[in-house]
C-alpha positions in Angstrom: 46.0 2.4 3.2 42.1 1.6 4.3 41.9 -2.3 4.7 44.3 -2.7 7.0 45.8 -6.6 8.0 41.8 -7.9 7.6 40.5 -11.2 6.8 37.9 -11.7 3.9 34.9 -13.3 4.9 32.4 -14.5 2.5 29.6 -11.6 1.9 25.9 -12.5 3.7 23.8 -10.0 1.6 21.1 -10.2 4.3 23.3 -8.6 6.8 23.9 -5.7 5.2 20.6 -4.9 3.2 18.7 -5.0 6.7 20.5 -1.9 7.5 18.4 1.1 7.9 20.0 2.8 4.9 18.9 0.1 2.3 15.1 0.1 3.9 12.7 1.1 1.0 14.8 0.4 -1.8 14.1 -1.7 -4.5 15.6 -5.0 -4.4 17.0 -5.0 -7.9 18.4 -1.6 -7.4 20.1 -2.7 -4.2 21.8 -6.1 -5.7 23.4 -3.8 -8.4 24.5 -1.2 -5.6 26.1 -4.6 -4.0 27.7 -6.2 -6.9 31.7 -5.3 -6.0 30.6 -5.3 -2.2 33.4 -6.7 -0.2 33.0 -8.1 3.4 36.0 -8.0 6.1 36.5 -9.2 9.5 38.7 -6.9 11.8 39.7 -7.5 15.4 38.7 -5.0 18.2 41.3 -1.9 18.3 42.3 -2.2 14.5 42.4 1.3 12.6 40.1 0.7 9.8 40.6 4.7 8.1 43.2 7.3 9.5 42.3 10.9 9.0 43.9 12.2 5.3 43.7 9.3 4.1 42.6 9.2 0.5 39.5 6.5 0.1 37.7 4.9 -2.4 35.0 3.6 -0.6 32.0 3.4 1.9 31.5 1.1 4.7 28.6 -0.4 6.4 29.1 -2.1 9.4 27.6 -5.5 9.5 28.3 -6.5 13.3 30.4 -5.2 15.8 31.6 -1.3 16.8 33.9 1.0 16.1 34.6 4.4 17.1 35.4 7.9 15.3 37.9 10.0 16.4 39.9 13.1 16.1 42.8 14.7 18.3 42.1 18.3 19.8 44.9 21.4 19.4 46.7 20.0 22.4 47.1 16.4 20.8 44.1 14.8 23.1 42.0 12.5 21.6 38.3 13.1 21.0 36.0 10.5 20.4 33.0 11.5 18.1 31.0 9.5 17.6 30.5 5.4 18.2 28.6 3.6 15.3 27.5 -0.3 15.1 25.8 -2.7 13.4 23.8 -1.1 10.5 25.4 2.0 10.2 27.9 3.4 7.4 30.8 5.7 7.7 33.4 7.0 5.0 30.5 8.6 3.4 32.0 12.3 2.9 34.9 11.6 1.2 33.0 9.7 -1.3 30.9 12.8 -1.7 33.0 15.6 -2.0 36.2 13.8 -3.1 38.7 14.9 -0.3 41.0 13.0 2.0 39.2 11.4 5.1 38.4 13.7 7.8 38.9 11.4 10.9 40.2 8.1 12.4 38.1 4.9 12.3 38.9 2.2 15.2 37.4 -1.1 15.9 36.2 -1.0 19.4 35.4 -4.9 18.7 35.8 -7.8 16.6 33.9 -5.8 13.7 32.9 -7.1 10.0 32.7 -4.5 7.6 31.3 -4.4 3.9 33.0 -2.2 1.5 31.3 -0.5 -1.6 33.4 1.4 -4.1 32.6 4.8 -3.6 31.5 5.1 -7.4 28.8 2.6 -6.7 27.9 4.4 -3.8 27.0 7.9 -5.5 25.8 5.9 -8.4 22.7 4.6 -6.7 22.6 8.1 -4.7 22.0 9.3 -8.3 19.6 6.8 -9.8 17.3 6.1 -6.5 16.1 9.5 -4.8 15.0 7.4 -1.4 19.0 6.4 -1.5 19.1 10.2 -1.1 16.5 10.3 1.1 18.0 8.1 3.5 21.6 9.7 3.3 20.0 13.4 4.0 18.2 11.5 7.2 21.3 10.0 8.6 23.6 13.5 8.2 20.7 15.8 9.8 20.4 13.0 13.3 24.2 12.9 13.7 24.3 16.8 13.4 21.6 17.1 15.7 23.3 14.9 17.9 26.3 16.6 17.8 24.8 20.4 18.4 22.9 18.6 21.3 26.3 17.5 23.0 28.0 20.9 22.4 25.2 22.6 24.2 26.1 20.1 27.4 29.2 20.9 27.3 28.7 23.5 29.9 26.6 21.2 32.1 27.1 19.4 35.4 29.1 15.4 35.2 26.0 14.0 35.7 24.1 15.8 32.5 26.9 14.7 30.6 27.2 11.1 31.4 23.6 10.7 31.1 23.5 12.7 27.9 25.9 10.6 26.4 23.9 7.1 27.8 21.2 8.7 25.8 22.8 9.5 23.0 24.7 5.9 22.0 20.8 4.8 23.1 19.4 6.7 20.1 22.1 5.6 17.8 22.8 2.0 19.1 20.1 1.3 21.5 18.8 -2.3 21.3 15.0 -3.2 23.0 14.5 -5.4 25.4 12.5 -6.8 28.0 13.7 -4.7 30.8 14.7 -1.5 29.6 17.2 0.1 26.1 20.4 -1.9 26.2 23.4 0.0 25.0 27.2 -1.3 24.7 29.1 -1.6 28.1 31.9 0.4 26.4 35.2 1.4 28.4 35.2 4.1 30.6 37.9 5.9 29.0 35.6 6.0 25.5 32.7 7.7 27.4 34.9 9.5 29.0 36.2 10.7 25.4 32.3 11.2 24.3 31.6 13.3 27.4 34.4 15.2 27.7 35.3 14.3 30.9 38.0 12.8 33.6 37.6 9.0 33.3 37.6 8.8 37.0 34.5 11.2 36.8 32.3 9.0 34.1 33.0 5.9 36.7 31.5 7.8 39.7 28.5 9.0 37.7 28.0 5.7 36.5 28.0 4.4 40.1 25.6 7.2 41.3 23.0 6.5 38.4 23.7 2.8 39.0 22.6 3.1 42.5 19.7 5.1 41.6 18.2 2.4 39.7 18.6 4.5 36.4 20.9 2.1 34.8 22.2 -1.5 35.5 25.6 -2.5 34.0 26.4 -6.2 32.7 30.1 -7.2 31.4 28.9 -6.5 28.1 25.8 -3.7 28.3 24.5 -1.1 29.9 20.6 -1.5 30.4 18.3 1.9 30.7 15.1 0.6 32.3 13.2 4.2 31.4 14.8 6.3 28.9 12.7 9.6 30.5 13.7 9.0 33.3 17.2 9.4 32.6 16.2 12.7 30.5 15.0 13.9 33.4 18.7 14.3 35.4 19.8 16.3 32.5 19.7 19.8 33.7 
């Protein structure tokens, strides 16, 4: 029950080999690892994985955005992460052979390449740099989670600013006017920051008036990351 109503598209090797995980790996090793890669296009708001699913694939985002979510004890949805182009997910279930621990849902039309778990594990076993890349990825995600947990008792402005910086670290793109991140629906920013949606809206408006962010239809631009970080108390 992993690939729900997806449409297969021709694979584009460059789109996946440009992902940070593959940087520096020998070309022949990468080509062998991608032998059984299957690429599919998914529409927005489609469930890719469900918590407790058993699965046999690791997924690479070739284009688009997905959110990683779970639910708290009260049954409220909690967004744990937002992943975009070049990121991977599903690696934990591949390594320890247990059911999926979270849901994964597309936020936009998304192109995803799925690699059989056995191919992924074999790559880690035969190529030390691949293991290092995975360790670096997991360390970065752990640092991000720890930082967000420390800020749970901070004021709303600090929590929204940190959420924007969190997205900038993971998915920010350098532009002439600053760092661009996806302009996510406020409900997603609400779930990421642990604040009410109305509160998130008010804080974003305040940050925009101060010139710390600029909002467009599809992106939020952060002109100065350091200036935004100084808003965190």
